[in-house]
N, CA, C, O and the ligand as a Tripos MOL2 file, in Angstrom:
@<TRIPOS>MOLECULE
protein
  301   299    76     0     0
PROTEIN
NO_CHARGES

@<TRIPOS>ATOM
      1 N         -25.0430    8.8870   -8.7940 N.3       1 MET1
      2 CA        -24.5210    9.7060   -7.6850 C.3       1 MET1
      3 C         -23.0030    9.7020   -7.7130 C.2       1 MET1
      4 O         -22.3690    8.6480   -7.7320 O.2       1 MET1
      5 N         -22.4320   10.8960   -7.7140 N.am      2 LEU2
      6 CA        -20.9770   10.9990   -7.6460 C.3       2 LEU2
      7 C         -20.5780   11.3650   -6.2230 C.2       2 LEU2
      8 O         -20.9530   12.4190   -5.7090 O.2       2 LEU2
      9 N         -19.8240   10.4930   -5.6080 N.am      3 TRP3
     10 CA        -19.4460   10.6810   -4.2180 C.3       3 TRP3
     11 C         -18.0910   11.3620   -4.1350 C.2       3 TRP3
     12 O         -17.1260   10.9530   -4.7800 O.2       3 TRP3
     13 N         -18.0440   12.4070   -3.3270 N.am      4 ASP4
     14 CA        -16.7810   13.1040   -3.0870 C.3       4 ASP4
     15 C         -16.1850   12.5750   -1.7890 C.2       4 ASP4
     16 O         -16.5700   13.0020   -0.7010 O.2       4 ASP4
     17 N         -15.2470   11.6480   -1.9090 N.am      5 VAL5
     18 CA        -14.6850   11.0340   -0.7050 C.3       5 VAL5
     19 C         -13.1820   11.2730   -0.6260 C.2       5 VAL5
     20 O         -12.5310   11.6000   -1.6180 O.2       5 VAL5
     21 N         -12.6650   11.1060    0.5480 N.am      6 HIS6
     22 CA        -11.2460   11.3050    0.8090 C.3       6 HIS6
     23 C         -10.7430   10.1390    1.6570 C.2       6 HIS6
     24 O         -11.5280    9.4910    2.3500 O.2       6 HIS6
     25 N          -9.4430    9.8700    1.6050 N.am      7 PRO7
     26 CA         -8.9040    8.7890    2.4400 C.3       7 PRO7
     27 C          -9.2620    9.0130    3.9120 C.2       7 PRO7
     28 O          -9.1070   10.1170    4.4340 O.2       7 PRO7
     29 N          -9.7360    7.9650    4.5710 N.am      8 GLY8
     30 CA        -10.1230    8.0560    5.9680 C.3       8 GLY8
     31 C         -11.6260    8.1730    6.1670 C.2       8 GLY8
     32 O         -12.1230    7.9510    7.2710 O.2       8 GLY8
     33 N         -12.3550    8.5200    5.1100 N.am      9 ASP9
     34 CA        -13.8120    8.5780    5.2150 C.3       9 ASP9
     35 C         -14.3700    7.1680    5.4190 C.2       9 ASP9
     36 O         -13.7800    6.1820    4.9770 O.2       9 ASP9
     37 N         -15.5200    7.0930    6.0990 N.am     10 ILE10
     38 CA        -16.2160    5.8170    6.2760 C.3      10 ILE10
     39 C         -17.4730    5.8490    5.4250 C.2      10 ILE10
     40 O         -18.2740    6.7790    5.5170 O.2      10 ILE10
     41 N         -17.6420    4.8190    4.5910 N.am     11 VAL11
     42 CA        -18.8210    4.7750    3.7330 C.3      11 VAL11
     43 C         -19.6030    3.4850    3.9730 C.2      11 VAL11
     44 O         -19.0510    2.4760    4.4120 O.2      11 VAL11
     45 N         -20.9010    3.5440    3.6740 N.am     12 GLU12
     46 CA        -21.7250    2.3450    3.7440 C.3      12 GLU12
     47 C         -22.0720    1.9060    2.3400 C.2      12 GLU12
     48 O         -22.5460    2.7080    1.5350 O.2      12 GLU12
     49 N         -21.8400    0.6340    2.0360 N.am     13 LEU13
     50 CA        -22.1730    0.1050    0.7170 C.3      13 LEU13
     51 C         -23.5640   -0.5150    0.7280 C.2      13 LEU13
     52 O         -24.0710   -0.9160    1.7760 O.2      13 LEU13
     53 N         -24.1660   -0.5870   -0.4440 N.am     14 ARG14
     54 CA        -25.5140   -1.1430   -0.5650 C.3      14 ARG14
     55 C         -25.5390   -2.6190   -0.2080 C.2      14 ARG14
     56 O         -26.5120   -3.1210    0.3530 O.2      14 ARG14
     57 N         -24.4540   -3.3040   -0.5400 N.am     15 LYS15
     58 CA        -24.4180   -4.7410   -0.3070 C.3      15 LYS15
     59 C         -23.5170   -5.0460    0.8870 C.2      15 LYS15
     60 O         -22.4060   -4.5290    0.9970 O.2      15 LYS15
     61 N         -24.0230   -5.8970    1.7760 N.am     16 GLN16
     62 CA        -23.2440   -6.2750    2.9410 C.3      16 GLN16
     63 C         -22.0920   -7.1910    2.5460 C.2      16 GLN16
     64 O         -22.2260   -8.0270    1.6520 O.2      16 GLN16
     65 N         -20.9540   -7.0240    3.2260 N.am     17 HIS17
     66 CA        -19.8500   -7.9590    3.0490 C.3      17 HIS17
     67 C         -20.2270   -9.2820    3.7340 C.2      17 HIS17
     68 O         -20.9930   -9.2710    4.6980 O.2      17 HIS17
     69 N         -19.7090  -10.4060    3.2590 N.am     18 PRO18
     70 CA        -20.0340  -11.6920    3.8950 C.3      18 PRO18
     71 C         -19.7610  -11.7140    5.3990 C.2      18 PRO18
     72 O         -20.3710  -12.5050    6.1180 O.2      18 PRO18
     73 N         -18.8680  -10.8720    5.8810 N.am     19 CYS19
     74 CA        -18.5610  -10.8630    7.3190 C.3      19 CYS19
     75 C         -19.6720  -10.2000    8.1240 C.2      19 CYS19
     76 O         -19.6640  -10.2830    9.3520 O.2      19 CYS19
     77 N         -20.6230   -9.5460    7.4680 N.am     20 GLY20
     78 CA        -21.7410   -8.9460    8.1910 C.3      20 GLY20
     79 C         -21.6790   -7.4300    8.2610 C.2      20 GLY20
     80 O         -22.6680   -6.7850    8.6090 O.2      20 GLY20
     81 N         -20.5190   -6.8480    7.9330 N.am     21 SER21
     82 CA        -20.3880   -5.3950    7.9640 C.3      21 SER21
     83 C         -20.6850   -4.8090    6.5890 C.2      21 SER21
     84 O         -20.4070   -5.4340    5.5650 O.2      21 SER21
     85 N         -21.2460   -3.6170    6.5750 N.am     22 SER22
     86 CA        -21.4260   -2.9350    5.2940 C.3      22 SER22
     87 C         -20.6960   -1.5970    5.2950 C.2      22 SER22
     88 O         -20.9030   -0.7610    4.4150 O.2      22 SER22
     89 N         -19.8400   -1.4080    6.2960 N.am     23 GLN23
     90 CA        -19.1090   -0.1520    6.3940 C.3      23 GLN23
     91 C         -17.6370   -0.3560    6.0580 C.2      23 GLN23
     92 O         -17.0020   -1.3210    6.4830 O.2      23 GLN23
     93 N         -17.1190    0.5930    5.2770 N.am     24 TRP24
     94 CA        -15.7560    0.4870    4.7730 C.3      24 TRP24
     95 C         -15.0180    1.8020    4.9670 C.2      24 TRP24
     96 O         -15.6110    2.8780    4.8820 O.2      24 TRP24
     97 N         -13.7200    1.7060    5.2270 N.am     25 THR25
     98 CA        -12.8750    2.8960    5.2750 C.3      25 THR25
     99 C         -12.2610    3.1170    3.8990 C.2      25 THR25
    100 O         -11.7930    2.1710    3.2650 O.2      25 THR25
    101 N         -12.2610    4.3540    3.4440 N.am     26 VAL26
    102 CA        -11.5850    4.6870    2.1890 C.3      26 VAL26
    103 C         -10.0940    4.7580    2.4740 C.2      26 VAL26
    104 O          -9.6500    5.5370    3.3170 O.2      26 VAL26
    105 N          -9.3260    3.9440    1.7690 N.am     27 THR27
    106 CA         -7.8850    3.9060    2.0270 C.3      27 THR27
    107 C          -7.0780    4.6040    0.9420 C.2      27 THR27
    108 O          -5.9450    5.0260    1.1770 O.2      27 THR27
    109 N          -7.6650    4.7250   -0.2490 N.am     28 ARG28
    110 CA         -6.8980    5.2440   -1.3770 C.3      28 ARG28
    111 C          -7.8220    5.8610   -2.3980 C.2      28 ARG28
    112 O          -8.8740    5.3040   -2.7100 O.2      28 ARG28
    113 N          -7.4390    7.0010   -2.9170 N.am     29 ILE29
    114 CA         -8.2120    7.6360   -3.9830 C.3      29 ILE29
    115 C          -7.3160    7.7760   -5.2030 C.2      29 ILE29
    116 O          -6.1860    8.2530   -5.1040 O.2      29 ILE29
    117 N          -7.8200    7.3660   -6.3320 N.am     30 GLY30
    118 CA         -7.0480    7.5000   -7.5660 C.3      30 GLY30
    119 C          -7.9710    7.1540   -8.7040 C.2      30 GLY30
    120 O          -9.1650    7.4490   -8.6470 O.2      30 GLY30
    121 N          -7.4420    6.5330   -9.7370 N.am     31 ALA31
    122 CA         -8.3020    6.0250  -10.8050 C.3      31 ALA31
    123 C          -9.2370    4.9750  -10.2120 C.2      31 ALA31
    124 O         -10.3930    4.8530  -10.6160 O.2      31 ALA31
    125 N          -8.7110    4.2180   -9.2440 N.am     32 ASP32
    126 CA         -9.5220    3.2770   -8.4780 C.3      32 ASP32
    127 C          -9.6240    3.7630   -7.0380 C.2      32 ASP32
    128 O          -8.7990    4.5490   -6.5710 O.2      32 ASP32
    129 N         -10.6550    3.2800   -6.3440 N.am     33 ILE33
    130 CA        -10.8580    3.6240   -4.9370 C.3      33 ILE33
    131 C         -10.5090    2.4090   -4.0910 C.2      33 ILE33
    132 O         -11.0400    1.3220   -4.3200 O.2      33 ILE33
    133 N          -9.6270    2.5810   -3.1190 N.am     34 GLY34
    134 CA         -9.2790    1.4970   -2.2090 C.3      34 GLY34
    135 C         -10.1810    1.5390   -0.9900 C.2      34 GLY34
    136 O         -10.4010    2.6000   -0.4050 O.2      34 GLY34
    137 N         -10.7090    0.3720   -0.6060 N.am     35 LEU35
    138 CA        -11.5890    0.2850    0.5560 C.3      35 LEU35
    139 C         -11.1190   -0.8170    1.4800 C.2      35 LEU35
    140 O         -10.5810   -1.8310    1.0340 O.2      35 LEU35
    141 N         -11.3270   -0.6110    2.7870 N.am     36 LYS36
    142 CA        -11.0240   -1.6510    3.7680 C.3      36 LYS36
    143 C         -12.2650   -1.8970    4.6100 C.2      36 LYS36
    144 O         -12.8430   -0.9630    5.1660 O.2      36 LYS36
    145 N         -12.6730   -3.1630    4.7020 N.am     37 CYS37
    146 CA        -13.8690   -3.5300    5.4530 C.3      37 CYS37
    147 C         -13.6480   -3.2810    6.9390 C.2      37 CYS37
    148 O         -12.6150   -3.6560    7.4930 O.2      37 CYS37
    149 N         -14.6380   -2.6370    7.5870 N.am     38 LEU38
    150 CA        -14.5170   -2.3700    9.0190 C.3      38 LEU38
    151 C         -14.7650   -3.6310    9.8420 C.2      38 LEU38
    152 O         -14.3820   -3.7000   11.0100 O.2      38 LEU38
    153 N         -15.4060   -4.6240    9.2340 N.am     39 GLY39
    154 CA        -15.7100   -5.8400    9.9710 C.3      39 GLY39
    155 C         -14.5430   -6.8050   10.0180 C.2      39 GLY39
    156 O         -14.2430   -7.3720   11.0690 O.2      39 GLY39
    157 N         -13.8820   -6.9960    8.8840 N.am     40 CYS40
    158 CA        -12.8570   -8.0400    8.8200 C.3      40 CYS40
    159 C         -11.5350   -7.5440    8.2430 C.2      40 CYS40
    160 O         -10.6050   -8.3310    8.0690 O.2      40 CYS40
    161 N         -11.4390   -6.2400    7.9420 N.am     41 ALA41
    162 CA        -10.2020   -5.6380    7.4390 C.3      41 ALA41
    163 C          -9.8150   -6.1120    6.0400 C.2      41 ALA41
    164 O          -8.6830   -5.9080    5.6010 O.2      41 ALA41
    165 N         -10.7590   -6.7450    5.3420 N.am     42 HIS42
    166 CA        -10.5290   -7.1480    3.9570 C.3      42 HIS42
    167 C         -10.4050   -5.9030    3.0820 C.2      42 HIS42
    168 O         -11.1580   -4.9430    3.2430 O.2      42 HIS42
    169 N          -9.4540   -5.9280    2.1610 N.am     43 ARG43
    170 CA         -9.2420   -4.7710    1.2860 C.3      43 ARG43
    171 C          -9.7010   -5.0590   -0.1300 C.2      43 ARG43
    172 O          -9.4870   -6.1530   -0.6530 O.2      43 ARG43
    173 N         -10.3300   -4.0750   -0.7460 N.am     44 VAL44
    174 CA        -10.7250   -4.2090   -2.1440 C.3      44 VAL44
    175 C         -10.3950   -2.9220   -2.8850 C.2      44 VAL44
    176 O         -10.2110   -1.8690   -2.2750 O.2      44 VAL44
    177 N         -10.3240   -3.0240   -4.2140 N.am     45 MET45
    178 CA        -10.1920   -1.8550   -5.0660 C.3      45 MET45
    179 C         -11.4070   -1.8290   -5.9940 C.2      45 MET45
    180 O         -11.7360   -2.8270   -6.6350 O.2      45 MET45
    181 N         -12.0580   -0.6820   -6.0530 N.am     46 LEU46
    182 CA        -13.1880   -0.5210   -6.9650 C.3      46 LEU46
    183 C         -12.8610    0.5840   -7.9480 C.2      46 LEU46
    184 O         -12.1730    1.5470   -7.6100 O.2      46 LEU46
    185 N         -13.3620    0.4380   -9.1780 N.am     47 THR47
    186 CA        -13.2400    1.5610  -10.1010 C.3      47 THR47
    187 C         -14.1730    2.6640   -9.6130 C.2      47 THR47
    188 O         -15.0980    2.4020   -8.8440 O.2      47 THR47
    189 N         -13.9340    3.8870  -10.0540 N.am     48 ARG48
    190 CA        -14.8110    5.0120   -9.6800 C.3      48 ARG48
    191 C         -16.2620    4.7050  -10.0050 C.2      48 ARG48
    192 O         -17.1590    4.9940   -9.2140 O.2      48 ARG48
    193 N         -16.4900    4.1130  -11.1830 N.am     49 GLY49
    194 CA        -17.8480    3.8160  -11.6080 C.3      49 GLY49
    195 C         -18.5260    2.8280  -10.6750 C.2      49 GLY49
    196 O         -19.6770    3.0220  -10.2830 O.2      49 GLY49
    197 N         -17.8120    1.7700  -10.3230 N.am     50 ASP50
    198 CA        -18.3450    0.7710   -9.4020 C.3      50 ASP50
    199 C         -18.5950    1.3850   -8.0360 C.2      50 ASP50
    200 O         -19.6390    1.1710   -7.4200 O.2      50 ASP50
    201 N         -17.6210    2.1490   -7.5780 N.am     51 PHE51
    202 CA        -17.7300    2.7800   -6.2640 C.3      51 PHE51
    203 C         -18.9750    3.6600   -6.1890 C.2      51 PHE51
    204 O         -19.7500    3.5680   -5.2380 O.2      51 PHE51
    205 N         -19.1590    4.5060   -7.1890 N.am     52 ASN52
    206 CA        -20.3050    5.4230   -7.1850 C.3      52 ASN52
    207 C         -21.6360    4.6730   -7.1710 C.2      52 ASN52
    208 O         -22.6180    5.1410   -6.5950 O.2      52 ASN52
    209 N         -21.6570    3.5100   -7.8080 N.am     53 LYS53
    210 CA        -22.8890    2.7260   -7.8550 C.3      53 LYS53
    211 C         -23.1470    2.0100   -6.5320 C.2      53 LYS53
    212 O         -24.2960    1.8210   -6.1340 O.2      53 LYS53
    213 N         -22.0660    1.6130   -5.8530 N.am     54 ARG54
    214 CA        -22.2330    0.7360   -4.6920 C.3      54 ARG54
    215 C         -22.3990    1.4640   -3.3720 C.2      54 ARG54
    216 O         -22.9230    0.9020   -2.4100 O.2      54 ARG54
    217 N         -21.9580    2.7050   -3.3200 N.am     55 VAL55
    218 CA        -22.0650    3.4270   -2.0510 C.3      55 VAL55
    219 C         -23.5060    3.8160   -1.7810 C.2      55 VAL55
    220 O         -24.2060    4.3060   -2.6670 O.2      55 VAL55
    221 N         -23.9430    3.5910   -0.5470 N.am     56 LYS56
    222 CA        -25.3010    3.9680   -0.1290 C.3      56 LYS56
    223 C         -25.2510    5.3260    0.5490 C.2      56 LYS56
    224 O         -26.0600    6.2030    0.2470 O.2      56 LYS56
    225 N         -24.3140    5.5030    1.4540 N.am     57 LYS57
    226 CA        -24.1510    6.8090    2.0840 C.3      57 LYS57
    227 C         -22.7720    6.9310    2.7200 C.2      57 LYS57
    228 O         -22.0550    5.9480    2.9060 O.2      57 LYS57
    229 N         -22.4320    8.1690    3.0440 N.am     58 ILE58
    230 CA        -21.1730    8.4230    3.7320 C.3      58 ILE58
    231 C         -21.4690    8.4990    5.2220 C.2      58 ILE58
    232 O         -22.2660    9.3250    5.6670 O.2      58 ILE58
    233 N         -20.8250    7.6370    5.9800 N.am     59 ILE59
    234 CA        -21.0830    7.5450    7.4170 C.3      59 ILE59
    235 C         -20.3260    8.6320    8.1700 C.2      59 ILE59
    236 O         -20.8880    9.3000    9.0380 O.2      59 ILE59
    237 N         -19.0460    8.8070    7.8340 N.am     60 ALA60
    238 CA        -18.2250    9.7720    8.5710 C.3      60 ALA60
    239 C         -17.1490   10.3300    7.6680 C.2      60 ALA60
    240 O         -16.6570    9.6570    6.7630 O.2      60 ALA60
    241 N         -16.7990   11.5630    7.9300 N.am     61 ARG61
    242 CA        -15.7240   12.2150    7.1930 C.3      61 ARG61
    243 C         -14.4250   12.0770    7.9680 C.2      61 ARG61
    244 O         -14.4280   12.0930    9.1990 O.2      61 ARG61
    245 N         -13.3240   11.9440    7.2580 N.am     62 ALA62
    246 CA        -12.0240   11.9090    7.9070 C.3      62 ALA62
    247 C         -11.8380   13.2020    8.7000 C.2      62 ALA62
    248 O         -12.1500   14.2910    8.2200 O.2      62 ALA62
    249 N         -11.3250   13.0610    9.9190 N.am     63 ALA63
    250 CA        -11.1860   14.2130   10.8130 C.3      63 ALA63
    251 C         -10.2530   15.2560   10.2260 C.2      63 ALA63
    252 O         -10.4290   16.4520   10.4550 O.2      63 ALA63
    253 N          -9.2610   14.8040    9.4700 N.am     64 ASN64
    254 CA         -8.2520   15.7220    8.9500 C.3      64 ASN64
    255 C          -8.4720   16.0750    7.4860 C.2      64 ASN64
    256 O          -7.5310   16.4460    6.7840 O.2      64 ASN64
    257 N          -9.7160   15.9590    7.0240 N.am     65 ALA65
    258 CA        -10.0100   16.2760    5.6230 C.3      65 ALA65
    259 C          -9.5880   17.7020    5.3050 C.2      65 ALA65
    260 O         -10.1250   18.6580    5.8640 O.2      65 ALA65
    261 N          -8.6380   17.8330    4.4180 N.am     66 ALA66
    262 CA         -8.1040   19.1580    4.1080 C.3      66 ALA66
    263 C          -9.1210   19.9890    3.3390 C.2      66 ALA66
    264 O          -9.3270   21.1700    3.6160 O.2      66 ALA66
    265 N          -9.7630   19.3270    2.3450 N.am     67 GLN67
    266 CA        -10.7300   20.0630    1.5420 C.3      67 GLN67
    267 C         -12.1270   19.6370    1.9820 C.2      67 GLN67
    268 O         -12.5830   18.5430    1.6480 O.2      67 GLN67
    269 N         -12.7940   20.4920    2.7190 N.am     68 ALA68
    270 CA        -14.1560   20.1830    3.1320 C.3      68 ALA68
    271 C         -15.0860   20.3220    1.9390 C.2      68 ALA68
    272 O         -15.0020   21.2980    1.1940 O.2      68 ALA68
    273 N         -15.9760   19.3500    1.7540 N.am     69 PRO69
    274 CA        -16.9300   19.4660    0.6520 C.3      69 PRO69
    275 C         -17.8580   20.6440    0.8810 C.2      69 PRO69
    276 O         -18.4090   20.7830    1.9730 O.2      69 PRO69
    277 N         -18.0460   21.4980   -0.1190 N.am     70 PRO70
    278 CA        -18.8050   22.7480    0.0630 C.3      70 PRO70
    279 C         -20.2940   22.5390    0.3530 C.2      70 PRO70
    280 O         -20.8680   23.2720    1.1580 O.2      70 PRO70
    281 N         -20.9240   21.5570   -0.2850 N.am     71 ALA71
    282 CA        -22.3730   21.4280   -0.1420 C.3      71 ALA71
    283 C         -22.7590   20.3790    0.8870 C.2      71 ALA71
    284 O         -23.7350   19.6530    0.6970 O.2      71 ALA71
    285 N         -22.0170   20.2910    1.9560 N.am     72 MET72
    286 CA        -22.2810   19.2650    2.9580 C.3      72 MET72
    287 C         -22.5480   19.9320    4.3050 C.2      72 MET72
    288 O         -21.6020   20.1850    5.0520 O.2      72 MET72
    289 N         -23.8040   20.2250    4.6400 N.am     73 PRO73
    290 CA        -24.0970   20.9100    5.9120 C.3      73 PRO73
    291 C         -23.7270   20.0640    7.1210 C.2      73 PRO73
    292 O         -23.8430   18.8400    7.0810 O.2      73 PRO73
    293 N         -23.2900   20.6950    8.1760 N.am     74 GLU74
    294 CA        -22.9680   19.9760    9.4090 C.3      74 GLU74
    295 C         -24.2650   19.4840   10.0340 C.2      74 GLU74
    296 O         -25.2920   20.1570    9.9500 O.2      74 GLU74
    297 N         -24.2220   18.3240   10.6530 N.am     75 PRO75
    298 CA        -25.4480   17.8020   11.2860 C.3      75 PRO75
    299 C         -25.8690   18.6410   12.5040 C.2      75 PRO75
    300 O         -26.8740   18.3370   13.1450 O.2      75 PRO75
    301 ZN        -15.7870   -7.8300    5.8320 Zn       76 ZN76
@<TRIPOS>BOND
     1     1     2 1
     2     2     3 1
     3     3     4 2
     4     3     5 am
     5     5     6 1
     6     6     7 1
     7     7     8 2
     8     7     9 am
     9     9    10 1
    10    10    11 1
    11    11    12 2
    12    11    13 am
    13    13    14 1
    14    14    15 1
    15    15    16 2
    16    15    17 am
    17    17    18 1
    18    18    19 1
    19    19    20 2
    20    19    21 am
    21    21    22 1
    22    22    23 1
    23    23    24 2
    24    23    25 am
    25    25    26 1
    26    26    27 1
    27    27    28 2
    28    27    29 am
    29    29    30 1
    30    30    31 1
    31    31    32 2
    32    31    33 am
    33    33    34 1
    34    34    35 1
    35    35    36 2
    36    35    37 am
    37    37    38 1
    38    38    39 1
    39    39    40 2
    40    39    41 am
    41    41    42 1
    42    42    43 1
    43    43    44 2
    44    43    45 am
    45    45    46 1
    46    46    47 1
    47    47    48 2
    48    47    49 am
    49    49    50 1
    50    50    51 1
    51    51    52 2
    52    51    53 am
    53    53    54 1
    54    54    55 1
    55    55    56 2
    56    55    57 am
    57    57    58 1
    58    58    59 1
    59    59    60 2
    60    59    61 am
    61    61    62 1
    62    62    63 1
    63    63    64 2
    64    63    65 am
    65    65    66 1
    66    66    67 1
    67    67    68 2
    68    67    69 am
    69    69    70 1
    70    70    71 1
    71    71    72 2
    72    71    73 am
    73    73    74 1
    74    74    75 1
    75    75    76 2
    76    75    77 am
    77    77    78 1
    78    78    79 1
    79    79    80 2
    80    79    81 am
    81    81    82 1
    82    82    83 1
    83    83    84 2
    84    83    85 am
    85    85    86 1
    86    86    87 1
    87    87    88 2
    88    87    89 am
    89    89    90 1
    90    90    91 1
    91    91    92 2
    92    91    93 am
    93    93    94 1
    94    94    95 1
    95    95    96 2
    96    95    97 am
    97    97    98 1
    98    98    99 1
    99    99   100 2
   100    99   101 am
   101   101   102 1
   102   102   103 1
   103   103   104 2
   104   103   105 am
   105   105   106 1
   106   106   107 1
   107   107   108 2
   108   107   109 am
   109   109   110 1
   110   110   111 1
   111   111   112 2
   112   111   113 am
   113   113   114 1
   114   114   115 1
   115   115   116 2
   116   115   117 am
   117   117   118 1
   118   118   119 1
   119   119   120 2
   120   119   121 am
   121   121   122 1
   122   122   123 1
   123   123   124 2
   124   123   125 am
   125   125   126 1
   126   126   127 1
   127   127   128 2
   128   127   129 am
   129   129   130 1
   130   130   131 1
   131   131   132 2
   132   131   133 am
   133   133   134 1
   134   134   135 1
   135   135   136 2
   136   135   137 am
   137   137   138 1
   138   138   139 1
   139   139   140 2
   140   139   141 am
   141   141   142 1
   142   142   143 1
   143   143   144 2
   144   143   145 am
   145   145   146 1
   146   146   147 1
   147   147   148 2
   148   147   149 am
   149   149   150 1
   150   150   151 1
   151   151   152 2
   152   151   153 am
   153   153   154 1
   154   154   155 1
   155   155   156 2
   156   155   157 am
   157   157   158 1
   158   158   159 1
   159   159   160 2
   160   159   161 am
   161   161   162 1
   162   162   163 1
   163   163   164 2
   164   163   165 am
   165   165   166 1
   166   166   167 1
   167   167   168 2
   168   167   169 am
   169   169   170 1
   170   170   171 1
   171   171   172 2
   172   171   173 am
   173   173   174 1
   174   174   175 1
   175   175   176 2
   176   175   177 am
   177   177   178 1
   178   178   179 1
   179   179   180 2
   180   179   181 am
   181   181   182 1
   182   182   183 1
   183   183   184 2
   184   183   185 am
   185   185   186 1
   186   186   187 1
   187   187   188 2
   188   187   189 am
   189   189   190 1
   190   190   191 1
   191   191   192 2
   192   191   193 am
   193   193   194 1
   194   194   195 1
   195   195   196 2
   196   195   197 am
   197   197   198 1
   198   198   199 1
   199   199   200 2
   200   199   201 am
   201   201   202 1
   202   202   203 1
   203   203   204 2
   204   203   205 am
   205   205   206 1
   206   206   207 1
   207   207   208 2
   208   207   209 am
   209   209   210 1
   210   210   211 1
   211   211   212 2
   212   211   213 am
   213   213   214 1
   214   214   215 1
   215   215   216 2
   216   215   217 am
   217   217   218 1
   218   218   219 1
   219   219   220 2
   220   219   221 am
   221   221   222 1
   222   222   223 1
   223   223   224 2
   224   223   225 am
   225   225   226 1
   226   226   227 1
   227   227   228 2
   228   227   229 am
   229   229   230 1
   230   230   231 1
   231   231   232 2
   232   231   233 am
   233   233   234 1
   234   234   235 1
   235   235   236 2
   236   235   237 am
   237   237   238 1
   238   238   239 1
   239   239   240 2
   240   239   241 am
   241   241   242 1
   242   242   243 1
   243   243   244 2
   244   243   245 am
   245   245   246 1
   246   246   247 1
   247   247   248 2
   248   247   249 am
   249   249   250 1
   250   250   251 1
   251   251   252 2
   252   251   253 am
   253   253   254 1
   254   254   255 1
   255   255   256 2
   256   255   257 am
   257   257   258 1
   258   258   259 1
   259   259   260 2
   260   259   261 am
   261   261   262 1
   262   262   263 1
   263   263   264 2
   264   263   265 am
   265   265   266 1
   266   266   267 1
   267   267   268 2
   268   267   269 am
   269   269   270 1
   270   270   271 1
   271   271   272 2
   272   271   273 am
   273   273   274 1
   274   274   275 1
   275   275   276 2
   276   275   277 am
   277   277   278 1
   278   278   279 1
   279   279   280 2
   280   279   281 am
   281   281   282 1
   282   282   283 1
   283   283   284 2
   284   283   285 am
   285   285   286 1
   286   286   287 1
   287   287   288 2
   288   287   289 am
   289   289   290 1
   290   290   291 1
   291   291   292 2
   292   291   293 am
   293   293   294 1
   294   294   295 1
   295   295   296 2
   296   295   297 am
   297   297   298 1
   298   298   299 1
   299   299   300 2
@<TRIPOS>SUBSTRUCTURE
     1 MET1         2 RESIDUE 1 A MET
     2 LEU2         6 RESIDUE 1 A LEU
     3 TRP3        10 RESIDUE 1 A TRP
     4 ASP4        14 RESIDUE 1 A ASP
     5 VAL5        18 RESIDUE 1 A VAL
     6 HIS6        22 RESIDUE 1 A HIS
     7 PRO7        26 RESIDUE 1 A PRO
     8 GLY8        30 RESIDUE 1 A GLY
     9 ASP9        34 RESIDUE 1 A ASP
    10 ILE10       38 RESIDUE 1 A ILE
    11 VAL11       42 RESIDUE 1 A VAL
    12 GLU12       46 RESIDUE 1 A GLU
    13 LEU13       50 RESIDUE 1 A LEU
    14 ARG14       54 RESIDUE 1 A ARG
    15 LYS15       58 RESIDUE 1 A LYS
    16 GLN16       62 RESIDUE 1 A GLN
    17 HIS17       66 RESIDUE 1 A HIS
    18 PRO18       70 RESIDUE 1 A PRO
    19 CYS19       74 RESIDUE 1 A CYS
    20 GLY20       78 RESIDUE 1 A GLY
    21 SER21       82 RESIDUE 1 A SER
    22 SER22       86 RESIDUE 1 A SER
    23 GLN23       90 RESIDUE 1 A GLN
    24 TRP24       94 RESIDUE 1 A TRP
    25 THR25       98 RESIDUE 1 A THR
    26 VAL26      102 RESIDUE 1 A VAL
    27 THR27      106 RESIDUE 1 A THR
    28 ARG28      110 RESIDUE 1 A ARG
    29 ILE29      114 RESIDUE 1 A ILE
    30 GLY30      118 RESIDUE 1 A GLY
    31 ALA31      122 RESIDUE 1 A ALA
    32 ASP32      126 RESIDUE 1 A ASP
    33 ILE33      130 RESIDUE 1 A ILE
    34 GLY34      134 RESIDUE 1 A GLY
    35 LEU35      138 RESIDUE 1 A LEU
    36 LYS36      142 RESIDUE 1 A LYS
    37 CYS37      146 RESIDUE 1 A CYS
    38 LEU38      150 RESIDUE 1 A LEU
    39 GLY39      154 RESIDUE 1 A GLY
    40 CYS40      158 RESIDUE 1 A CYS
    41 ALA41      162 RESIDUE 1 A ALA
    42 HIS42      166 RESIDUE 1 A HIS
    43 ARG43      170 RESIDUE 1 A ARG
    44 VAL44      174 RESIDUE 1 A VAL
    45 MET45      178 RESIDUE 1 A MET
    46 LEU46      182 RESIDUE 1 A LEU
    47 THR47      186 RESIDUE 1 A THR
    48 ARG48      190 RESIDUE 1 A ARG
    49 GLY49      194 RESIDUE 1 A GLY
    50 ASP50      198 RESIDUE 1 A ASP
    51 PHE51      202 RESIDUE 1 A PHE
    52 ASN52      206 RESIDUE 1 A ASN
    53 LYS53      210 RESIDUE 1 A LYS
    54 ARG54      214 RESIDUE 1 A ARG
    55 VAL55      218 RESIDUE 1 A VAL
    56 LYS56      222 RESIDUE 1 A LYS
    57 LYS57      226 RESIDUE 1 A LYS
    58 ILE58      230 RESIDUE 1 A ILE
    59 ILE59      234 RESIDUE 1 A ILE
    60 ALA60      238 RESIDUE 1 A ALA
    61 ARG61      242 RESIDUE 1 A ARG
    62 ALA62      246 RESIDUE 1 A ALA
    63 ALA63      250 RESIDUE 1 A ALA
    64 ASN64      254 RESIDUE 1 A ASN
    65 ALA65      258 RESIDUE 1 A ALA
    66 ALA66      262 RESIDUE 1 A ALA
    67 GLN67      266 RESIDUE 1 A GLN
    68 ALA68      270 RESIDUE 1 A ALA
    69 PRO69      274 RESIDUE 1 A PRO
    70 PRO70      278 RESIDUE 1 A PRO
    71 ALA71      282 RESIDUE 1 A ALA
    72 MET72      286 RESIDUE 1 A MET
    73 PRO73      290 RESIDUE 1 A PRO
    74 GLU74      294 RESIDUE 1 A GLU
    75 PRO75      298 RESIDUE 1 A PRO
    76 ZN76       301 GROUP 0 **** ****
């Protein structure tokens, strides 16, 4: 699964963080993806490959997302 994410999006990872949260904010997009844990504010960097494997679903889109993903129907 290739995830189209933008800074500010909230994603859920397959594996829970030790703090108990499995939700992360996307902080940076590049060759690597920067994530910040919503539970404890811990920051990590994942490669695109790791990120795509670990994400379970996208919880929320950044409110100011400039480029809306085309194939994403509104709930
Ligand atoms: Zn955490």
